[in-house]
N, C-alpha and C positions, 0 to 999 in steps of 0.2 A: 334735256331742254323741254320746256313747256310747249305743248302743241299750239300752233297758231292758225289763224284763218284770216280771210279777207272779207271785209264788209263793204258794201257800196253805200256811199254817202254823197250828198251833193258837194260839189267843189267848195262852195262857200263854207259849209260846215267843216270840211277837212282843213280849210285855211284857218278857221277860228281855233280848231283844236291845235293845229301846228303852231299858231302864234302863241297860244298859252304854253305849249310845251317849250318853245324857245325861251319865253319870258321866265319860266320856272326851271329851265335846264333839266327837263325830264322828257320821257318818251311820250308819244301820242297815246299809247296804251295807259300810261300813268295818269294822264289828264282825264281820260274817259273813266278809269277806275275811281279816281277822286270824285268826279261828278256823280257817279253812281253811289258811292259811299255817302256823300253828302245828301243825296236824295233819300237814301234809306234812312239816314239819321233824322231828316226832317219828317218823314212819314212816321217814324217811331215816336218822336216827341209830339206830333199832332195827335196820335192815338192816345198818348198819355194825357194830353190836355183834354181831349174829348172825354176820356174816362173820368178825369177829375171833375169836369163840369157835370157829369151825369150822376155822380154819387150824392147821396143825401148827407145832411149834416151829421146824422147819427153814424153813418158809415165812416165819415171823415174822422169823427172822434174815436171810433173803434181803431182805426188805423194809427192814429196818433198815440194811442195807449197800448198798441201791440208791442209786447216786450221783445218779440223776435226782431223788431226793427231798431231796438235800442242798442247803442254801442256799449260793450262791456269794457270800461276803461281799465279794469284790473286784469284783463286777459293777457297772460304772459306771451302768447303768440303775437298779439298786436304789438306789444312792446319790442319784441325781437325784430319784427318786420320794420318797425320805426327806426330801430338802431341800425339795421342793415342798410336801409334806404336813406339814412341821415335826415329823417324828418324831425 
């Protein structure tokens, strides 16, 4: 079993978490984990956007022409994965 702990939160917050948990038929912990996951993802994409805004046009063109970012359509491993996943 995973270790558990208790945290103190205002009753109003607990009630909001509980309402979402009931609505989605999940645990309170799942609601909190989802909220944290979504916040992490928002921070990641905000950082990506900030980085993209900060690069020069020359750097952008270098990235576009970076062959390591190109997809190798003839890669047999890609084809096998596509077949296995029915893509």
